[in-house]
VOGU-3710 file (C-alpha; in Angstrom, 3 decimals, decimal comma):
1> msiwrvllsi> 106,657/113,777/87,193  104,293/111,237/85,739  101,731/111,599/83,011  99,029/111,013/85,496  100,134/113,911/87,649  100,081/116,238/84,489  96,633/115,158/83,623  95,563/115,578/87,129  96,959/118,902/87,257  95,033/119,764/84,140
11> lfpplavidk> 91,744/118,471/85,185  91,845/119,416/88,862  94,972/121,335/90,032  94,633/121,286/93,750  94,289/117,548/93,860  97,563/117,138/91,935  99,570/118,900/94,618  97,967/117,336/97,656  101,047/115,725/98,777  103,140/118,896/98,571
21> gcgsvvivfi> 101,824/120,517/101,644  98,993/122,633/102,831  100,359/125,866/101,623  100,747/124,557/98,018  97,157/123,303/98,043  95,775/126,497/99,273  97,701/128,614/96,618  96,620/126,347/93,798  93,003/126,390/95,008  92,918/130,109/95,248
31> ltlcawipgv> 94,452/130,320/91,701  91,958/127,921/90,409  89,035/129,924/91,911  90,334/133,055/90,087  90,665/131,310/86,816  91,414/127,734/85,657  94,513/128,464/83,709  96,555/130,045/86,452  95,641/127,182/88,773  96,946/124,730/86,016
41> igaliilnnp> 100,132/126,712/85,644  100,601/127,034/89,446  100,274/123,220/89,818  102,660/122,524/87,104  105,249/124,872/88,401  105,070/123,290/91,872  105,197/119,804/90,478  108,300/120,600/88,439  110,103/122,478/91,345  112,891/120,143/92,732
51> kys> 112,701/121,527/96,156  109,364/119,968/96,888  110,465/116,352/95,577
//
């Protein structure tokens, strides 16, 4: 995971997981709408998951 992905997931979480699939983007978007911190945490978890690499 690059530093740019981490910065992007902090600034705008749904954009950081755009290449991980539609479901990931929707989940992170909903979490970001609820609150910013859960969206960031969700994006970082998805980016660190080796299953999606």
